[in-house]
N, C-alpha and C positions, 0 to 999 in steps of 0.2 A: 559608325555602326551600320551593319548591313541591313538593307531593306529591299523589299520587292521593287522591280524597276517601275512597275506601274504606279505604286503608292509615291514614289520619289517624283516621278513626272507629274502626277496629279497635284502634288503639293506645290511644285515649282513652276508648272505652266498651266495649270488649271485643267488639264484633260489627261486621262490615262490613255496610252497608246495601245493599239490592238496587239495581240501576240505576234503577229506577223511583222509589225513594225519593231517591236521589241527585238525579234529574231534578227531583223535586218541591221538595227543599230549594232547588235553584238558582232555579227559575222562580217558584214560588208562596211558598215558604217555610213556616214553622211559626209560627202566631200571629202572622203578618205579619212575621216575622224572616226574611230570606233569607240563605243562605250565600254568601259572597262567594268566587268561584272564577274562574279563567281557563282558557280552552279552548287548550291548547297540544299540538301534535303528534297531534291526534285525540283527546285525552283531557282531562277536566275535573280541573284541579289546584287545590289550595287549601293554605294555610299553617296551621300549628298555631294561630297568633294568630287567624286568621279563624274557624277552627272554635271556638275558645274563645269569641269574641265571639258566634257563633251560638248555642251552648249557653247562654251567660249572658243572652242576649237573651231566649230561650225561658223561661228561669226567671223573669226579671223580669216578662214578660208574664203568665205563670202566676200569680205572686204578686199582681199588680195584679188579675187576674180573680177570684182567691180572696178578696182584700180587698173588692171590690165585692159579691160574693156574700154574704160574711159580714155587711156592713152592710146589705144588703137583707133578709136574715133576721132581724136585729135589729129593724129597722123594722117588718117584718111581725109579729114577736112583741109588739112594743109597740103594735100597732093603728094605726100610722102610714101603712101602705100597704094 
């Protein structure tokens, strides 16, 4: 079921994002992960499943980044970098 982005975010994370943040999620994304939404009746709408995929994608990208940083620090400590 399509619902306004702010409504879904409020329910899922307890805070409604600003219009600027919603726009950024749609156009640029976070860590390369964009929110899938549809423009209907002058409003951007998304589904719970799309919002969940958006947050899960951010988490996966963050974990990848942390793992790379961890490996780099270990290589530096071992004198290999």
